[in-house]
N, C-alpha and C positions, 0 to 999 in steps of 0.2 A: 631303484637305482640299480638295477646288475652292475657290479664291477665299476661300482662308479658312476656307472651314465649317467646327463643329465633330459627327462625326457626334451626337454624346451631345444636341444641339441638336434633334436631328430621328428617334431614336430612341426607341425607351419605355423607361422605364427600367428593367423587367425585364431588358430586354434586354441595356441596356447595362452592367446589373453580372453578367447571365450571362455574357456577352463578356471580361470584368476580371477574374472570379474563374475565367476556363478558364486563366490565367497557373500559370507553376507553382509560385509563391510569394508573401508580402509584400513579398521585394527586387524582383522586377518591378511591383512596386505603388509603389513607392516609385521607381523610376525614371521610373515614368508620371506619378508630382505633378508632376515638372520639367517635365512639358510647356505646360500652361499652370495659370495659377490656376482655373480654370474645373476642369480635371481632376484639381486635386487637391482641392477641395471637394469634388467630386462621392466621388471617393475614401473621405475621411473621413469625409463627411454619413452613408454610409452604410454604413462601418464594415469595409470591406470587407477590412484588414491583419485582423480579429480574425476575419474569417468565413473565411481563407484559416488562420489558425495553428489555428480551432477542427478542419480537417481534417487539419493535422498531427498536433496533439495532441486528440484528445477531452477528453480529462484537464482541459484548462482551461475547458471547461463551469460547471464549479465557481468560478468567478472573480466572486466579489461586486461587485468596484472593482478600479480600479487608481489607486493611489497614488505621487506623483513625489514624492521627497526634495526638499525644499525647494522646492513647486511655491508659486506666488502667481501671485495676478491682482492684487494692490497696483497702483495707478498707471496702470491702465489707465482710460480713460474710458468703460468698455462694463460696470465690472465692478461686480457685486452685481446686474445683472439676469438674467432668466430666460434668456434666448435667449442669454445672453453667457456663462454658468453651464454652459447646455448643449453652446456650441461646446468652450468649452475642456474639459471633460468627453472629449470627442469629438477633441479634436484628443491631447489624454492616450491617451486609447489606442492611436491610431493610432501616436503615437512609441513606446509599450512595446510593443507586438505587433511592431511591422515591428524592431526592436531585438531582442525576444527569440528570433526568428526568423533571423534574420542571427547574433546567438553561438548558435544550434544549429548553424550550415554552417559557423560558419568555425572557431571554438574546436577544439585538438584533444583527441580523446577518449585518456583514460588509466583508471588500476585509481582508483575510486573511491569505495573503501573506507574509514571513515575508523577505527571501534571495531568489534568487535565486543561484542553485546549480551549475547543469552543463547542458550543452544539447550533445545529441551523435557526433553530429560534429558542426563546425564552418568555414564557411567560410573566415573570415578575421577576425582573433582576436586582439586584444578587439577591433575592431570597429564595427564588428556585432557581439557583445557577446549576450549572453541571458540575461544580466546583463539589456538592452535594451526594452526588457520584459516589464520591472516594472515602462518605461516609458510610461504615459497615451498619449502620443504629438508624431506623428509620426517623426515631424522637431523639432532639440532641439538645437537655435542659428543657425537658415540657412542649417541644415544637417540634414541629413536622419537617423532618431532611430528606430534599429528593431533587431531581430535576422535574421541570414542565414543559411542555413544546405552550406556545400557542394554540390557540382553538381554530379546528377547523370547521367549515360546513360539509365541504368533502372527506370523508375516511380514508380517502385513498392516498393522499397526501403525506407522505414519506418526513420524516426524520432523521437525522444523522447528528453522532457524538462521535468527538474526535479529540483522539488522547497522544499521548507520548509515551511512551515506553524507558524504561531505564537506560538502555543502551541501545546505538547503532544499530547494533546487531542482536535480534533474540528471536528464537525457536520458540514459537507459540503453540500451545497443545490445544488449549478451549478457553475462553470466554465465559464468565458465566455475570448472569443478566439478573437484577432483582426488581419486576416490578413494584409501583407502588399503590399502595391501598387507602386512599382517601377516609380512614378513620372519624376523619371528622363530619362526614356528607351522610345522611341516611341511604341505609343499603351496602355501606361501606363498596363500592363501587373499587373496581381495581382496572386502573387505565395502564393496561399491558399493550404493546403491538399486535396482529397480529400472525410478523413472521420478526426475522432477522438473517442481515447478510454483512459479512465483515470484510473490509476489506485493507493491506497493508499498503507502505511504501513510502516514501520519503517527500521534502518538500523540493519543489523544484527549485525553488530561487535561493540560498543561505541568506538571501540580505535580505529578502522580504521578509513579513512578517507572516506569523501560521493562522495569526487571527480571522481566518475568513473560511469558511466550511464550504465555500466552493470546491467544485474537483477539478478548474483549472490550475488551484493554487500547488496542489501534489501528482506524483506520478505512482501509480499505481503499481505494486510488482507483484500482486496476489490480490482476487475478488473469490470471495467462499461460494456455496450454494448458499439456498435459502433452509433457512432452518425455520418451522414454526416454534409460534412461543405460546406457551399458555397462561390462560388466564388467571392464575393463580401469583399469591402474596409470600412467592418462596424465591429462594436462591436458584435458578436453573439456569443447569452445565448445556453448554453448546457443545460439544468436543466435535475436533476437526477432523478430519477423512484420516489425515495425515499430520505430519509437525510441518509446522512453515516457519520456514528463515524469513524474519521479518527483516527489509532490509531497509535501512534508511530512520525506522521507532516513532513512526507515525501509525496509528493504527485506529478505525474507523469503522463505528456501528453504525450501519442501516438499519432503521426501521421501520417494514416497511406496514401499511394499513393500520389503521385505530380500529378501537374497538366497543370504545365504552364511549357515548354522548355524556358529557354532563349535564343533570336536569336543571337546571337553574339558569343556563343561555343556551340550551340544544348543539352548542358544537362540541367537537370530537377531538381531544385528547390525549396525549402518550406522555403517559408518569413513569421515573425510574428512580429506584432508591439507592440500588446500589451496584456498581460494576466492578470485576476482576479480570485479568488479561492471565492466565498462571501459564507461566515458561521457564526457557532459561537464558537469561542474558549471556553475551560471549563479548564483554568487556570484563576488563580492561584488556583482558589477551589480546582484541581484533578491535577494530575500527574501520571505516570507510571512509571514502574522499571518493565523491559523487561528478562526474566527469559530465560534461556540456559534447552536445541534449545528453541529458538526462536516462539515456539508454542503458547508461554504462558507468561502473565504477571500479575503483582500485580495494582490493581487499590487502589489508593492510595488518599484520602480525606485530606488534608491541609487548611481547612478551610470551615464553611455552611455558607459561605459568596458571593453573587450572582458575580462571573465572569461577567465582561462587557470587549468590546475593547478596548486596550489601547487609552486612550483620545488624545495622542499628537501622534499616527499613523500619520495623516494628517500632520498636521505641520512637523514631521521629512521627510514626503515626500514629502511636498515644500522645506524646506529645503533643499534637494538633489537637486532638480530639479533645485534649483537655484545656489548650486554650479555648477553644470554641465552646466549650462549658461553660467557661468563668465568661466568657464577653456576653452572652447568654442570660445568665446569671443578673451579671452588670446590669443590660438593658430590663431585666427583671426589675430590680434594686431602682431601675433612674429611672423607670418608665412609668407612663399616667397611671396610676391604680396599677400596676402591675403588669401592664397590656404590650404587648411585643411585637410591632409590625411588620407580619409576613404575608400580608394581605387579607386575611380576616383574624378576626376576635380567634382567640387559644378558648376552649371552655374544657374541662377536668370531663373524661368520659364518664358516658351513664348508661348501664341498662334503661332505664327508666323515663329519661329524658336527652334525647336526640336533637341538634336542630341541623341541617344543612348549612354550608356554608362558602360562597361562590369562591372558585381556583383563579378567580382573575386579580 
């Protein structure tokens, strides 16, 4: 800028916007606003932080407005005028979107599942419940730990597993799934799906129970492509093409096409041992308010402190695992002859003596 000249004063507005939106992200725009008062006003007036945030997360196009906790214009000389209120809204959006982008890039990623909601079907409830998929081990107290669908003659019948995340706003980067290998059946079959697909969204009516796997209960803001699943007993990672902002804290896994038939009944099953959702929660800094109809929502800024994964998450999970182990041990001690009723009689694995068991 020769002699202090500002290029924003000489270039057409559209060209200036094109130059500034070519930056990598809203954090660069925040640095730009520190150059001069004129640059700051230009960035805020044209909503450039919002523009770049929408490029990062198209799901933000559903934002109706932005609110700040405790925000007030009281005491300002221009408070109440239309021009002041409009500028106040633009500044609020600038702060919110700039901070949201910073949270998405600065916070640590981790497992974001809070609870298992419901499965589209369960073969033996509660022994083969979806809750078992939160357990990283496939055996607990000498008992198999997994979710199993009901058997189907048609292998094309899909299944769904629905989970609640730890925040209403989460940036999800990948989902990990481990198919279950039936070590208690002859041949050790693996009951994987042929492929998987993921949906993210929110409950349509907050007053209704979400204990229903039907899609009419949820409004989906994102649906992924299909990912091929290997018929292997390992934690398989399905990395999304780009980070996705889950609005509403609900994630659903669609398990498409069955590949393994159970020999004893001739039916096809899908079984999952463990599920993880890797991402970054944006609470307690951000929350949302779903509007009616649910195509739009209010983005609420609760604070401008960087969110973190709950510090006690791992210890809570460990405690739950220990409680479950103790329950299984008590069942073994109090049961008839030490047997645990889990749909089959459990026997110690042996290379010389293998027996087939029914999953029903």
